[in-house]
C-alpha positions, 0 to 999 in steps of 0.5 A: 499500500502506497499513497503515491503513485510512483510508476510514471516516474520510471515508466515516462522519464527514463526511456526517452533519456536512454533513446537520446543517449543511443542516439548520441552514442551512434556517432562514436560507436558503429550503429549495429553495435548501439542497436544490439546494446540498446536492444539488450538494455530495453529487454532488462528494463522491460522486466522492471516495467512489467513488475510495476504493471503486474506487481506480483513475482516474475515468472522466472527469477532475474539474473544479478545485472538485471537486479543491479539495474533495477536498484540503481534506477530506484535508488535514483529516485531518493533525494540523497542521490540527486545531483545538485541536491542541497539538503539542510535537514537532520536527516539527509541519507548521508552516509560516510563509509563507502562500504556501508553505502555500497551495501545498501545500494545507496538507500539510506532514507529508510521507509515510512513516515512517523505516521505510518510505515507504509507512507510514501516519503517526500525525500524517498520515492524510490524507497517507497516504491520498493517497500510497496513492490516488496509487500505485493511480491510477498502476498503473491508468494504466500498465495503461491505457498498454499495462503489462497485468499491472502488479500494484503500484508505488511513486510515489518523490519522486525523478527517474528517475536516483536512483530507478534508484540507489534500485532498485539499493540495494534489489537489492543487499540481496537480492543482497549479493555481486553488484557488476556491472551489465550494461548495453546502451550508451545514452549518457546520463550519469545512467544511468552515475551511477545505477549508480555512485552505488549503488557498483556497476560498470557493464559496457557492452555495445555496440550492434549497427548494423542498418541505420540502427538501433542494437540489443541484441547479445544475444550480447555480453550472454550472452557477458559474463554467462557471463564474469562469472558470474551470482552476480556480476551483480546485474542487467541493466539495459535501456532502452526510451525513448531518442534515435534512432537506437537502438531499444528494447532487445530486452526479451523476449530479454534477459528470457528470458536473465535467466530462464534465468540467475537474473539479475534484470532492471531496465528504465529506461523513463524516458519510455516510458509514452507509447509503446504499443510500449514498454509492451507490451514490458515486459508481454510480457518480464514475462509470458514471462521475468524483468522485476523492476520498470521505472522511469519518469519522472513529468514525461516521462510525466504533464506535471507538474513534474520530481521524481518517478518510479514504480517498478512491476512486472508480474512477480508472481514477483520484483517484490513482493519487490523493491518492498517492499524499494525501500519500506523502503531510502527513508530517512526520511519523503519529500516529498509535492510530487511525489506531490501533483502526480501525484495531482491530474493523474491525477484532472484527467485521468481515464481518458478524458483520459488515453487522448486524450493518449496517442492524440494523441501516437500519431497525431501521430508518423507525421504528424511524421515525414512532415513531417520527411522533406520538410523533410530531402529538401528539403535533400539529407538524410533521416530514418534508418529506426529502426522500433523507436523510437516516440518519437525520429527522426534526421535525417542532417547532411551537412556543407556545402562548407567543413566547417561543424560540425554543432554550428553547426546546433545553435546556429543553431536554439538562438538561433531559440528551439528546445529539445530538439534534440540534435546528434550528430557522431560521432568517433574521439575518446574520452571518459571518463564514470564511469570508462569510456572511450567512443568517439563518446560521445553516439552510443550507438555507437563509429563511427556513419557519419554525424553527425545530429540527433534530436527527439522526438515526446513527449506533450503536443506540439502541431501548432503546435509541430511546424510551428513547429519545421519552419519554423525547421529549414528556414531553419536548413538553408539557412543551414547549407548555404550556403558560407562567404562569402569576405572581401573584399579592401577593406572600405569604409564602404558595404561595412561598411554593407552587411554591417550590413544583411545582418545586420540583414535576417537578424535581422528574418527571424528576429524574424518567426518568433517568433510566439506558440506557441498550445500554449504557456500563455505567449506569446513577444513578437513585437513586439520581437526579443531583444536578441542578435538585434539586436546588430551584426554577427556575426548571432546564429546566427554569434555562437553559433557563435564562442562554441561554443553547443552544441545542447541 
């Protein structure tokens, strides 16, 4: 949404100027060469013209020269790039470091004005145009991912948690007397902190254990809503993407309950865009019930650096009013950096590249699960049955003889350069988060029947990542299952040397496994093992256990 039509600035002024330049160039270079160069230039400019006219993802991704040309053209519309501009204000887009200026392509004014993050800036027509186009491209990407009916969205230069907070603050202005947020339990601190930061009271709703999977307890939610009263409930905050064994919340049932009671419904869709099951659940809930808006991360779904989120709606009755309030609640101007990252990435991918990414992840999930099941079964474990989670998987952890803690497996994998794995050990010990006491925090449930670890088949994952992880998991599980060595009565020099040799052999085995990851931009050097792997005993994994290194 942009309050000023800026398209004519690019479409009507640039081509005549370029034609004159090419005509003059024919006096210096043969005309047939100039004609060919002009056609190449016009082909790139036509892509920008089509983008401005259609305001959706191009069918095919743009190459880097086209992206740079478009950014240069758009940046030239900001006043800080004007030739002869005399800036006498306190904010004139001055950047002293050339590296910083190059990193931002000369776009220094940011987006929005003090009254609305989507309002066009008089000094920054180009930045305002990029922001309006980014919102249009993001809405199209959400629709193509399965979010049928997405009508509008706002891209925020805030990560998901703070974007949830801003949305709640906007909703408070529409329901000033409501202070409670009903929240089907998900054990992730940012969710609770997002509610608390808005000055609201989170009311956790315990999940139901259905086989291995944790699902929304609709009866408990309805009872709590009746107990507090609809007028005192600001909203119900549900979740799609989450760590298994928790499944996607029952969005349609919750949406129907919210529609009946007249209570707003927000959804934390942090990394659910990549999963068609999550997006279709959002579309269905918006169409047949009430789902005011849903919030998703840019980095987790679109492979850009951390720092942005998209607040979107497919609910034409309640969504537009809330999104307008979100835009006007944002205080002051905003950074264009996360917006520019998303803008460039969506144009780089195009519609076909975006759909290929989604399909590749979807097709990788069953293959990853099958291979994980084989490794788990080899060590007497199993993959938990969680049919309503299409991204995350969990594997049971049965403690070996000697009661090795499950966290020690996480430590062993951590020093093997396995990131993203999450070990959960249910415990009766309580933990207070955000002023609310929880039992077995981290498991989404009080008293889950077993310890487990979770991994995700997320967008961008490559077959090489999966195979490398499974090799390291196989070795780590084998070591974790071994009973602890009994201390010997006499420790002689030969025995000590043997112990050193054993640890050295173990570290050499680890070093062999640190092979280059073909899916990564930078390879992990394999020539020399890391310093932590060549130290004297105890070995790396054991040392990590002693120091209490936890799994990520």
